[in-house]
N, C-alpha and C positions, 0 to 999 in steps of 0.2 A: 377033372380039373374044376376048380371053383371059380364062379363068376366074380371078378373083382368088384363090381358094383354091389353085388349081394354081400360079399365079405365086408366091404367098407361100411355098408348099412349096419350089419350086426356088430361090428367092432365099436361103433359109435353109440350103441344103445345104452341108456342110463340104468344099468342094473343097480338095484339097491344092495349095498354092501353091509353085511352083518359081521361084527367082530366079537369074538368070544375069548375070554381068558381060559387057558388050559394049564394044567399042572402035571408034570411028569418028574418023578423022583425028586420032589422038592423044588424043582425049577419051574418058574412061571414063563409061559410064552403065549402068544396070541394067534388065533386062526381067523382068517377073513374069507368070506364066501358070499355067493349070491344064491338064494334058494332055488331060483329057476334053473340054474346050471348044475345044481346038485352039490350038497354040502361036502360029500366025500368024492365027488368026481372032479371038481374044479375048486381049488382053494389055495390060499397063500398063508404062510406062517412067518412070524418074526418075533423079536424080543420086545417089541412095542406095538401098539395098535397101528401106528404109522407104517412100520416095517411090514406088518402083515398085510396092510392094504396095498402097499407097493408090490409086494410079492404076488398078491391076488390079481392085481391089474395085469401083470405080466403073464401069469398063468391063464387068466381069462382070455387074453388075446390068442395065446397058443392053443387053448382048448377050442375056441371058436374056429380058428384056422383048421384045426384037425377035423372038427365036425363038418365043416364046409368041404374040405378035400375028400372026405369019405361019402359025401352026399347025404349026410344025416340031417335030421330036422334040428334046427338051432332054436332053443326056447327063447322067447322074447320076455322082457321084464313085465311084471304084473303092475300095470300103471294105476290100477284102482287103489293100490296101497298108498299112493301119494295124495289121495283126495280126502284124508281125514282132517276134520276141523280142530280136533283137540278138545272138543266139548261133547259130553254125553251125560245123561241123567241116570242116576242109580236109585232104585227104591230099596229101602232097608227098614228094619224094625225101629220103632222109636227108641228102644233100649240101646241098640247098637249105635244109632245116631247120637244119643246122649254120651255114650262111652267114648266115641270118636271125638266128639266136641270137647270133652273133658281132657282127653289125652293131648289134643291139639293145643288147648289152653296151657297145659302144663309145659309143653314144649315151646311156648311163646310163638305159635304158628297159627295161621288161619286154618279153618277146617279144610279148605281147599288145598292149601299147601301140605298139610299133614297127610291127607288122603292121597295126594299125588306122590309123596315120598313112600307111603305104604305100598301103593300100586307099583311104583318103580322097583322097590325092593322085591316084591313078589314076582315081578317079571325078570328078576335077575340083574337089575341095573343098580349100581351104587350111586345114588344121587343125593343122599343126605349131605348136609354141609360137613359133618364130621368125617364121613367116608371120603368126600372129595378132598378135604384138607389132608387126610392121612395118605391118600393116593398120591397127591401132589408132593408131600414131604418124602414119601418113598422114592418117587421118581427123581427128585432133586438129590437125595442122598445117593442114589445109584449113579447119577451123573457126576457128582463130586468124587465118589470113590473111583470111578473110571478115569477122571481127569488126574486125580492124585497118583494113581498107578502109572499113568502115561508120563507124567512129569518125573516121577521117580525113575522110570526106565530111561528117560532122556538124560537126566542128571547123572545117573550111574554110567551111562554110555560115554557122555562127554568127559566125566571125571577120569574114567579109565583111559580114554583117548588122550587126555592132556597129561596125566601123571603116569600112565602105564602101570607097570608092576610095583612102582615105588609108592603107591598110595598109602600103605601102612606107615612108611617113613614120613610122608606128608603130615599125617595126623600126629605122629609123635613129635615132629619138629615145629608144628604150628603153635606159636605163642598165643594166638587168639583163642584157640580151642582149650589150651591149658588154663587160661584165666577165666574161662566161662564157667 
């Protein structure tokens, strides 16, 4: 049996959630996990990052309950990961410094902004303005397609409900459609 106070403590710990896009047979989905709980032991999936996070939060609670019931050690979040200031110095050659500065100028960015984008890209994150715009447009397009499909289903259902099997006759007799 698991001590309810111990269980409550672990369920409320602030685990840092990582979300990664995955692709399988041309379909994109997302996986969410906390490194301390094991990327392949406790994770959630979804069609969007938000769905994956919600799935993970549910799986996390179930996983912690399971560990507690079995008397297993429950890993705690790594709190040191939350203490980064976002500032660090990098030493590089004068030639690389010049090349980076020139590339930043060509992109109409400060050297700091440019290097930040390069590092984010190298870390696997899409944070360039172009990538963010494309990601947003893709998400909006997907939402519109889903809404259009749902509206078409509803209209088709209501039309068949109203006109029954006589819908072909409706189109043939409808003067509005003939003049269009």
